[in-house]
Phi, psi and omega in degrees: 000127183272151177290149176282117184292344182276351181260122180261151180239101185229185177302329181291344179283342183273119182245143174242123179256142173284174189302316184287324178297320181294317180295317182288330179283326182230061184299330181300333178294336187252327184231015181073218182284160180277284178076174182244008180099000180279350176240144185294340180257017175294158188300328182296331178282334174291320176301313179301315182298319184299322179286316181295325178308319180296320179291323177296317179299325175297316180298316181300326179277006175090022183238106177086127181250005180226144172227126179264127184228128175233126180230122172258191179301328190227358186223149182232140174226127183228129179228119175253174182233044176276211183282340185082142177295135174310128193301326181288350183241014183301311182292316180300320185291340180248001183215008179232115182302144178065033174236129179171168182280348187281355174282342177268104185296342178281336181273325180222129173234143179053045178271171182283310188247138180234352189266359174067028184250323193310302183296326179295323178296319178299316180299310184295329185261017179245139176290330173218141182214127181231131178233137176226132176243135175243125186211116174052050173084004177230159180218157177216141182235141173224140181234141184227157169229118183052037177086356181263126180294124180243343181204133179223123179272160171280164175288124180231165180290149179209142176259010177286160176290151177305151176148182182234138178239132178229133173232136178211155177235109179307143184286115183284357171280344177256314180261088186294131174053036186278157165203150178281127174275116187295331178292322176295317180297314181297319177298321178298318182288323177299323178298321175298319182295317180299328184269355184222072180304133181099346178274137176247125176252116179265103190242112177047042178089354178259149176256120180248117187209140177231134178264321189249021170058232185296336175296317176297320180301310182288331173299323181282330185268349182235176182234125181305328183289333181254348175294135183281342178199161181302147181302129176274123184232118185228135181231144176216187178292116178070014178211143176215135178225158174204143176195161172205173175244140178241215181243351183287154176284156176087185177239145182226124183227152172232116184238144186220148173225121179052038179084358180268128178283107181270089187297335179258013175072229182131200186296326181290321179290319177300319179293320179297313180297318179292322182294322178297316180298311182297317182294318180295316179300316181290323182294315182271355180055046179214137184274068179297153169296139179302321181294329179287325179292321186265354180301131178068019179278145169235116187222164177216143178219139179225132178235152169247118186235140177278130179051061181296147177250120179254159183274357176201165179299331182284353172058040181264352180216123182280136177246354183301139175259346183230157179288339177205162182310320178243025185262189182291161177300132178298315180299315179295322179299312181295315181299316181297317181294310183296318182302316182281310187292316181288321178298316178299317182298313183294325176293326182274348183232075185299328179295318178294318179299320180292319180294321178296316179299316180297322178295318180295317181292327175296316179297323179297315179296316181297320179297316181292323178295329183277341189307309182294318181296318181298319181297314179295321181294320178296322178293320178295321180297322178293318180292331182290349181053062188314311188291339177265330187270318188240327192247125169257098191280166174259171184276341178253140179234148185303321184263012181234346188265167175296158187304320184287346181264343191291341179281350191269348187280139183222140172243122174269127174256119183223175184229134177095151184291321184292315180294311181295328178294317179297315181293318182300320182286333186256352185289167170273108187293343179288320190236348186245129179244162182228129174246124185257121175277153175253099181075185180288134177288164180291141171286107187263014178302129176080357181274157179277165187294342180298337179295333179298325181272332182278333181269120186301317181299312180296318182298315180292326179294316180293329176289321178298322181277341183061050182241016182302321182257015182121173187271003179299328181263014183309125187275345182228135182286326179239129173251117189245120176277119183241100182232165179296154179271054176222186184300314180298319179297319177297320181294316178299319178301314180297322181292322177292317178298321178298319177304311182291317181294325182287317189247337182225057184297331180293334176295320178288315183296335178269011169077033181260350187255133184223161172249130177280126174266123177241153184293143175272333186226147167244121181243126183209152168234193184291340184261330191210148175237128180232136179259133185241138186262351177202178183297322181297315179296323180297314182295322179294322180291321177299324177294332181275316186267345181103150186293342180273004180296147180284132181243126175245128178260117178273118178259343181217152180297328180294343179280345181268124183294153178305323180299317178289319184301326180302333179287337187262350179237019178257223184297331182260024181301139176251118180239136175255113181292142173274107185256122179266109179286177188281056176242158179294130177298319181301315180292321180299312181292322179298320183294313187270329189242357180272206181295151185282085184284159177303322180300316181290322178301316180293323179297315181296315181299322182281350184236018177292142176230128180250141174292139187290331184256014177202143180284357183292132176289124184260319188201158169245118181281121184233000000 
């Protein structure tokens, strides 16, 4: 490739950015993807985490047992009762890169953040940011806009308790159309509680507190009725683990380092998974397949590491190889602990040991039974010519793109030629793919996994997603169900959700599944066209455009032209995340997709919603 002769390289080409300009120009370097709050790993939740991390570190060092947190749709307020930032350094700590107390190993040990960037990133990426420190009878306040200091108070006397208060409003010029999802926030705070027994988080009037750490976490994430044996909970110096086996397909893990939820795992999780396999093989004196040992496991691991090394600023994946810079191997540390503690536990708990063995042998039988079916299904998938028949792929793939691109890939699952045609013509071909279903999918509630291979639609869908062996190879970061806003569309949506919950629950639990919201109405006059997503928006728009405005009711995706559709799946796309609350998947599926019980009949009757201008039943709100 030849250089462009029209571009000159001179002293003027060299630019120096101040700290806030650099963060605002390249926010992804500091907080990962931006997003609008519809995904749990969107940037606004990283901002929240960066501030809370500082308060958690104070608690870990023995300072303050309460943190007050208030989160509205667009604003955050956090008050801890730690030592408070030294008053002379309040401004530096929130606006000068590489400034903070965590560089002093005597002030903070085994903390989450060491690079002095987090709070500065929150400041730079907020339209308003206020920090107040109270320390030994005095207080100081500083206020910023987009990282620029606009007001600084003098040190004055205060009778408040020591601690630090931070309030910020993410900049909506960076985080387009954002809002905080309160369920995501609450889940984030519960993780802090599980990792810090004795800490109380007062969140929007709720008290979040954990006594038994990871045991409480798994109690909330599993169901006693489907657990094959009581949760195994083991604690040691700088390590805590918990796990059990259930009936769901796949593996489910929650991993933490120094109180940080490492959503992408890392060296500690890899060591934990390997340690369970080695210990189980040695205990039963049998060389089981690793996949059979870990099938249907739900586990959690937490480590305290000195000076942890993460693979990104967002600290979602641990890269450390050692427990400390000159300390023992992290992998060896985890293996030694699990090998001794779990072996002792199984010897002392023969009923649990017997139940675990039966679960492993069941997984072994199921794997062998599927072997022949999988081979035939894979051959059929190749013959079906997936990419021409069902999948309109995008040019970027999750497991092939650069790190900064992998968050951008989306697969729309839709039904029918007209709907898939509209999306295909209007999509961004670089990042958005379309999978077209043929008719309503099978209700797979209660069916065994072999149906995934025997049913052509399911088999081709799992191949398109590349999740046959688990979600590690998932080709798309977002899987979006796009169906019509009528009874049939709702039914198809439920059937697709049932498929994922039944066979790939970890995909849902890791926040990859969404519902596409499309407008129900187009309201326009000669001057303006507005799209409305519900009756309330329609009435408000009529008040703005006038009662004589033309109203079009979209009943199917195919009725929306590709030109219009492009507006709804682009920058202003509205996605509703499928959030799995802490209920048993088995009970959830039985309630909605099982036999028509009296309880469900009464629920449906009590929640019917009718469109005001037509007697047609549109939806059941669930």
